C-alpha positions as a printed NumPy array, in Angstrom:
array([[ 108.446,  299.832,  -89.993],
       [ 105.243,  298.671,  -88.326],
       [ 102.354,  297.347,  -90.438],
       [ 100.282,  300.351,  -89.303],
       [ 102.243,  302.712,  -91.466],
       [ 103.811,  300.413,  -94.026],
       [ 101.818,  302.29 ,  -96.627],
       [ 104.101,  305.267,  -96.038],
       [ 107.331,  303.425,  -96.871],
       [ 107.756,  305.978,  -99.619],
       [ 106.668,  309.458,  -98.46 ],
       [ 105.812,  310.521, -102.016],
       [ 103.266,  307.733, -102.548],
       [ 100.093,  307.001, -100.603],
       [  98.704,  303.48 , -100.898],
       [  95.008,  303.089, -100.26 ],
       [  92.314,  300.473, -100.61 ],
       [  90.052,  303.266, -101.856],
       [  89.448,  302.298, -105.459],
       [  87.241,  304.668, -107.505],
       [  84.209,  302.409, -107.1  ],
       [  84.749,  302.109, -103.338],
       [  85.159,  305.858, -102.937],
       [  82.146,  306.493, -105.166],
       [  79.978,  303.922, -103.424],
       [  80.854,  305.172,  -99.934],
       [  80.273,  308.832, -100.824],
       [  76.974,  307.896, -102.499],
       [  75.821,  306.082,  -99.333],
       [  76.794,  309.074,  -97.176],
       [  74.899,  311.485,  -99.45 ],
       [  71.816,  309.248,  -99.517],
       [  71.805,  309.052,  -95.716],
       [  72.167,  312.839,  -95.426],
       [  69.313,  313.444,  -97.878],
       [  67.203,  310.927,  -95.96 ],
       [  67.948,  312.691,  -92.673],
       [  67.077,  316.102,  -94.143],
       [  63.816,  314.649,  -95.448],
       [  63.006,  313.266,  -91.998],
       [  63.676,  316.617,  -90.322],
       [  61.871,  318.687,  -92.966],
       [  58.763,  318.592,  -90.786],
       [  59.899,  319.787,  -87.325],
       [  58.974,  317.473,  -84.471],
       [  60.206,  316.473,  -81.054],
       [  62.203,  313.254,  -81.132],
       [  60.889,  310.407,  -79.019],
       [  63.281,  308.086,  -77.245],
       [  61.987,  305.16 ,  -79.309],
       [  62.765,  306.988,  -82.552],
       [  66.208,  308.068,  -81.327],
       [  67.163,  304.561,  -80.195],
       [  65.973,  303.056,  -83.483],
       [  68.12 ,  305.384,  -85.588],
       [  71.081,  304.984,  -83.215],
       [  70.973,  301.198,  -83.593],
       [  70.838,  301.615,  -87.376],
       [  73.827,  303.987,  -87.423],
       [  75.851,  301.63 ,  -85.231],
       [  74.96 ,  298.526,  -87.255],
       [  75.908,  300.246,  -90.527],
       [  79.629,  300.83 ,  -89.735],
       [  79.88 ,  297.379,  -88.135],
       [  78.625,  295.832,  -91.383],
       [  80.97 ,  298.051,  -93.392],
       [  83.927,  297.073,  -91.199],
       [  83.14 ,  293.381,  -91.649],
       [  82.983,  293.977,  -95.416],
       [  86.423,  295.625,  -95.344],
       [  87.842,  292.877,  -93.119],
       [  86.586,  290.155,  -95.473],
       [  87.656,  291.914,  -98.649],
       [  90.915,  293.596,  -97.629],
       [  92.239,  291.645,  -94.669],
       [  92.387,  291.869,  -90.904],
       [  94.82 ,  294.807,  -90.821],
       [  92.421,  297.003,  -92.79 ],
       [  89.459,  295.833,  -90.724],
       [  91.287,  296.472,  -87.461],
       [  92.313,  299.959,  -88.584],
       [  88.733,  300.81 ,  -89.571],
       [  87.197,  299.643,  -86.276],
       [  89.917,  301.368,  -84.221],
       [  89.547,  304.61 ,  -86.168],
       [  85.757,  304.457,  -85.927],
       [  85.82 ,  303.932,  -82.16 ],
       [  88.309,  306.801,  -81.786],
       [  86.184,  309.159,  -83.882],
       [  82.981,  308.096,  -82.136],
       [  84.485,  308.836,  -78.723],
       [  85.661,  312.253,  -79.912],
       [  82.231,  312.935,  -81.401],
       [  80.652,  312.587,  -77.952],
       [  82.672,  315.667,  -76.995],
       [  81.07 ,  317.398,  -79.996],
       [  77.697,  316.559,  -78.495],
       [  78.595,  318.426,  -75.292],
       [  79.224,  321.583,  -77.302],
       [  76.105,  321.071,  -79.42 ],
       [  74.073,  320.714,  -76.209],
       [  75.495,  323.966,  -74.849],
       [  74.812,  325.83 ,  -78.105],
       [  71.237,  324.563,  -78.357],
       [  70.65 ,  325.709,  -74.802],
       [  72.361,  329.079,  -75.242],
       [  70.329,  329.876,  -78.373],
       [  67.111,  328.537,  -76.79 ],
       [  66.491,  326.315,  -79.795],
       [  62.92 ,  324.934,  -79.775],
       [  62.769,  321.19 ,  -79.178],
       [  61.191,  320.611,  -82.595],
       [  64.14 ,  322.289,  -84.375],
       [  66.958,  320.665,  -82.398],
       [  67.556,  317.768,  -84.764],
       [  67.548,  320.129,  -87.766],
       [  70.351,  322.16 ,  -86.199],
       [  72.3  ,  318.996,  -85.407],
       [  71.931,  317.801,  -88.994],
       [  73.315,  321.06 ,  -90.4  ],
       [  76.229,  320.689,  -87.996],
       [  76.871,  317.124,  -89.168],
       [  76.738,  318.109,  -92.85 ],
       [  79.156,  320.974,  -92.215],
       [  81.468,  318.686,  -90.257],
       [  81.56 ,  316.164,  -93.113],
       [  82.58 ,  318.867,  -95.594],
       [  85.274,  320.241,  -93.286],
       [  86.609,  316.771,  -92.459],
       [  86.82 ,  316.001,  -96.179],
       [  88.932,  319.104,  -96.744],
       [  91.202,  318.363,  -93.767],
       [  91.583,  314.721,  -94.798],
       [  92.742,  315.755,  -98.258],
       [  95.179,  318.287,  -96.786],
       [  96.445,  315.715,  -94.296],
       [  97.027,  313.128,  -97.02 ],
       [  98.948,  315.677,  -99.088],
       [ 101.078,  316.635,  -96.087],
       [ 101.872,  313.027,  -95.163],
       [ 102.78 ,  312.235,  -98.774],
       [ 105.235,  315.131,  -99.154],
       [ 106.484,  316.142,  -95.69 ],
       [ 108.624,  313.797,  -93.605],
       [ 107.849,  315.772,  -90.444],
       [ 104.041,  315.764,  -90.912],
       [ 103.707,  312.895,  -88.406],
       [ 105.621,  314.98 ,  -85.843],
       [ 103.36 ,  317.983,  -86.491],
       [ 100.184,  315.915,  -86.132],
       [ 101.528,  314.294,  -82.996],
       [ 102.342,  317.641,  -81.402],
       [  98.866,  318.981,  -82.25 ],
       [  97.288,  316.064,  -80.414],
       [  99.615,  316.372,  -77.427],
       [  98.865,  320.085,  -77.061],
       [  95.132,  319.38 ,  -77.33 ],
       [  95.434,  316.645,  -74.686],
       [  97.217,  319.002,  -72.286],
       [  94.52 ,  321.662,  -72.802],
       [  91.727,  319.149,  -72.201],
       [  93.437,  317.89 ,  -69.061],
       [  94.023,  321.404,  -67.742],
       [  90.392,  322.387,  -68.336],
       [  89.128,  319.206,  -66.676],
       [  91.469,  319.493,  -63.696],
       [  90.616,  323.174,  -63.279],
       [  86.926,  322.389,  -63.133],
       [  86.163,  324.983,  -65.803],
       [  82.452,  325.361,  -66.378],
       [  81.505,  325.115,  -70.045],
       [  79.349,  328.082,  -70.851],
       [  78.475,  329.761,  -74.121],
       [  78.228,  333.535,  -74.382],
       [  76.308,  333.948,  -77.637],
       [  76.926,  337.681,  -77.936],
       [  80.706,  337.195,  -77.855],
       [  80.883,  334.52 ,  -80.551],
       [  82.742,  335.745,  -83.626],
       [  80.406,  333.987,  -86.056],
       [  77.379,  335.662,  -84.448],
       [  79.024,  339.087,  -84.396],
       [  79.986,  338.773,  -88.053],
       [  76.502,  337.809,  -89.21 ],
       [  74.8  ,  340.52 ,  -87.166],
       [  77.139,  343.106,  -88.676],
       [  75.784,  342.475,  -92.171],
       [  72.146,  341.526,  -91.591],
       [  69.406,  342.148,  -89.017],
       [  68.202,  339.222,  -86.92 ],
       [  64.593,  338.41 ,  -86.033],
       [  63.604,  337.987,  -82.408],
       [  61.868,  334.651,  -82.901],
       [  62.475,  331.405,  -84.757],
       [  60.562,  331.064,  -88.032],
       [  60.301,  327.292,  -88.313],
       [  63.113,  325.811,  -90.396],
       [  63.67 ,  329.075,  -92.306],
       [  67.037,  330.794,  -91.921],
       [  66.046,  334.064,  -93.567],
       [  62.76 ,  335.978,  -93.809],
       [  61.676,  339.298,  -95.266],
       [  61.043,  341.796,  -92.483],
       [  60.245,  345.499,  -92.851],
       [  61.077,  345.351,  -96.534],
       [  64.506,  343.763,  -96.161],
       [  65.982,  340.302,  -95.753],
       [  66.715,  339.301,  -92.144],
       [  68.327,  336.289,  -90.519],
       [  66.492,  334.097,  -88.035],
       [  68.076,  332.782,  -84.816],
       [  68.271,  329.405,  -86.583],
       [  70.85 ,  330.842,  -88.998],
       [  72.949,  332.074,  -86.083],
       [  72.982,  328.768,  -84.221],
       [  73.796,  326.848,  -87.416],
       [  76.72 ,  329.203,  -88.072],
       [  77.916,  328.736,  -84.483],
       [  77.697,  324.937,  -84.763],
       [  79.666,  324.938,  -88.019],
       [  82.297,  327.196,  -86.471],
       [  82.823,  324.621,  -83.727],
       [  83.041,  321.913,  -86.411],
       [  86.183,  323.625,  -87.689],
       [  87.826,  323.435,  -84.27 ],
       [  86.98 ,  319.766,  -83.843],
       [  88.277,  318.896,  -87.328],
       [  91.737,  320.228,  -86.396],
       [  91.98 ,  317.584,  -83.645],
       [  89.926,  314.781,  -85.121],
       [  91.649,  314.28 ,  -88.476],
       [  95.233,  314.102,  -87.116],
       [  93.97 ,  311.688,  -84.447],
       [  92.629,  309.134,  -86.917],
       [  95.737,  309.524,  -89.098],
       [  97.502,  308.181,  -86.036],
       [  95.566,  304.934,  -86.494],
       [  95.707,  304.563,  -90.268],
       [  97.473,  306.357,  -93.076],
       [  94.843,  305.377,  -95.643],
       [  92.829,  308.496,  -96.641],
       [  89.838,  306.345,  -97.562],
       [  89.701,  304.736,  -94.12 ],
       [  90.159,  308.161,  -92.509],
       [  87.177,  309.474,  -94.477],
       [  85.033,  306.393,  -93.844],
       [  85.638,  306.399,  -90.08 ],
       [  84.827,  310.118,  -89.854],
       [  81.708,  309.812,  -92.004],
       [  80.221,  306.854,  -90.133],
       [  81.049,  308.389,  -86.741],
       [  79.359,  311.681,  -87.645],
       [  76.254,  310.331,  -89.384],
       [  74.744,  308.878,  -86.221],
       [  75.255,  311.955,  -84.053],
       [  71.768,  313.372,  -84.643],
       [  70.039,  310.359,  -83.105],
       [  72.776,  309.691,  -80.537],
       [  72.35 ,  313.21 ,  -79.144],
       [  68.774,  312.48 ,  -78.056],
       [  69.687,  309.08 ,  -76.627],
       [  72.592,  310.42 ,  -74.575],
       [  71.21 ,  313.85 ,  -73.689],
       [  70.242,  312.931,  -70.16 ],
       [  73.474,  310.997,  -69.631],
       [  75.865,  313.583,  -71.07 ],
       [  75.883,  315.633,  -67.889],
       [  76.927,  312.521,  -65.939],
       [  80.068,  311.83 ,  -68.036],
       [  82.125,  314.116,  -65.813],
       [  85.38 ,  312.239,  -66.446],
       [  85.092,  312.045,  -70.238],
       [  87.543,  314.908,  -70.76 ],
       [  90.212,  312.989,  -68.835],
       [  89.65 ,  309.957,  -71.038],
       [  89.771,  311.945,  -74.267],
       [  92.962,  313.667,  -73.096],
       [  94.555,  310.269,  -72.439],
       [  93.465,  308.925,  -75.832],
       [  94.692,  311.972,  -77.756],
       [  98.006,  311.914,  -75.875],
       [  98.404,  308.197,  -76.641],
       [  97.774,  308.722,  -80.366],
       [ 100.036,  311.781,  -80.325],
       [ 102.881,  309.733,  -78.832],
       [ 102.228,  307.048,  -81.436],
       [ 102.632,  309.583,  -84.245],
       [ 105.8  ,  311.044,  -82.751],
       [ 107.268,  307.551,  -82.366],
       [ 106.484,  306.814,  -86.015],
       [ 108.261,  310.011,  -87.073],
       [ 111.254,  309.077,  -84.903],
       [ 111.217,  305.547,  -86.341],
       [ 111.858,  307.059,  -89.763],
       [ 115.057,  308.609,  -88.392],
       [ 116.21 ,  305.598,  -86.35 ],
       [ 114.71 ,  302.165,  -86.909],
       [ 115.326,  301.191,  -83.28 ],
       [ 112.452,  303.389,  -82.056],
       [ 109.51 ,  301.136,  -81.048],
       [ 106.127,  301.364,  -82.767],
       [ 102.632,  300.992,  -81.308],
       [ 100.48 ,  298.462,  -83.216],
       [  96.856,  299.127,  -84.102],
       [  95.63 ,  296.3  ,  -81.844],
       [  97.258,  298.   ,  -78.84 ],
       [  95.584,  301.286,  -79.804],
       [  92.179,  299.607,  -79.975],
       [  92.617,  297.96 ,  -76.561],
       [  93.806,  301.222,  -75.009],
       [  90.847,  303.209,  -76.371],
       [  88.304,  300.618,  -75.212],
       [  89.818,  300.366,  -71.718],
       [  90.008,  304.15 ,  -71.274],
       [  86.438,  304.745,  -72.45 ],
       [  85.08 ,  301.959,  -70.259],
       [  87.03 ,  303.256,  -67.257],
       [  85.946,  306.912,  -67.519],
       [  82.338,  305.877,  -68.157],
       [  82.238,  303.705,  -65.043],
       [  84.013,  306.254,  -62.842],
       [  81.74 ,  309.031,  -64.143],
       [  78.572,  307.081,  -63.408],
       [  79.883,  306.155,  -59.973],
       [  80.828,  309.766,  -59.175],
       [  77.384,  311.097,  -60.178],
       [  75.105,  308.349,  -58.923],
       [  74.125,  310.489,  -55.92 ],
       [  73.13 ,  313.345,  -58.231],
       [  71.018,  310.931,  -60.259],
       [  69.121,  309.802,  -57.164],
       [  68.351,  313.391,  -56.139],
       [  67.454,  314.497,  -59.633],
       [  64.409,  312.269,  -59.79 ],
       [  62.887,  311.363,  -63.108],
       [  63.859,  313.458,  -66.085],
       [  61.958,  314.025,  -69.328],
       [  62.524,  311.443,  -71.991],
       [  63.934,  313.963,  -74.464],
       [  64.806,  317.555,  -73.678],
       [  67.112,  318.973,  -76.371]])
């Protein structure tokens, strides 16, 4: 069995570096950062590029420092798994940003409220990922075929991404057809205008939702879809539930600031879907091979180092090809606003 999944030598037992103090400390840091972000966004304001870059640098330096801490305290295998899982989750989170951008546009979210909406989406994603991580750990600990199931989920997702990218499907959001919006409008009236950061107001003697409540519900609904793909993907890198949680948490926390840094560039990453499809297919094959290895030891395994190299090469390749393919559009577009959420 490869070192990547040696912790699953016995399916009934999950070995993890996540001691109670490490779990508690990591969760405490995540909660403090969320509270800090909510405090920052309590007073709505448009995000400047300087502010966005500053927070992005902070949220990149934080997981790097945490990974070095894990590497020094728990060995190179743990450190390698954390950095590989973090890079995987960060690349998948960029796809989240595409959807967030479309939703903010479809709901005509005011620029000053954009980061508040993103923060609600991040908080909801963290809760959902936590639930899926726990369910995934339970499945891997009790079901021999859980690796096969996770692998197939990723392969199906990769095929869908590839088909959508090859078909040139335009990503559009029809707000009126969204199930979350329909459900909320069935039970409560909705105001015509945003009311600052408030999600409900009293109107004509009864409680009514604001458009902010609708867009937050829509963002959280998309979080559920992304969690189905994201959690199995990182379980393909490490079987340690603590590392799965840590990589997800650190990848998600910086999305609010990263959105404003990458907003102008997101439309130029036209080949990102191809890269994500390749990465998900690679991790899916890795999971299937691990399942097959449990049946016949002669089946080869894919080491974590190879996964890290593959992810880096794919992301670098699709970024370069995307920028090359859209450089003409950039020249004709002229200068764009610094931040337009």
